[in-house]
N, C-alpha and C positions, 0 to 999 in steps of 0.2 A: 625126807626123800620125796622127790616129785614122781607122781604116777605117770609113766610114759605110755601106758596102754591107751588106745584110742577107743572112743565110744562108737560102736557100730551104727547106732541111730544117727549120730552126728555125721559120720562118714556117708551114710545113705542120704541124709538131708543135703549135704554138700554136693553129692553126685546128682541128685534130683534137680537142684538149682542150676547146676552146670548144664545138664541136659535140657532143661527148660529154656535156658538162654540160647543154647545152640539151635533149638528147634522153634524158637520164637513163641514159646508158651508164656503167657503173662505170669509175672512173678507171684501175683495174688493166688493164682491157681496152684502153683508149686508150693506156696506156703500152706495153703489149705490141705494139700495132699500130705505134707510133712506132719501136720497136726494129726491127720488120720493115721499115718504110719505109727506115730507114737501112741495113739489111743488104742489101736488094734494090732499089737505086735504078733499075736498068735494066729497064724493063718492055716493051721492044721485043720483037718476035717472036723475036729471037735472044737475048734477055736472060733474066732469071730469073723471068719471070711464072709458069710452072708451079710452081716451087718455092715462090714466095710464096703462091700459091693453096693449096698443101698446108699451109703453115705457118698461114695464116689459118683453115683448117678445124680445125686442132688447137687454136687459140686459142678458137674458138667452141665446139668440143666440150667443152673444159675448162671454159669459162664456164657451159655448160649443166649439165655434170656437178656442178659446185660451186655450182649454183643462184645464180650471179651475175646470170644473165639467165633469162628464162622464155619459153616459147613461148605465143603467144596463139591 
């Protein structure tokens, strides 16, 4: 029997890729964010939210430094 349940992480990843394309966010950034979503799934107060924020800052700094995105 085939499992017809959908994986919430995959659904979120697909949504993030779709939104990234819609808003002209480079795919590389979306892919890095998907990896972080999988690595830090627990964003509760006692979860990994601070570490995720730190990692997102690094992704954005790298994107700015490599001119993947620009400041308006």
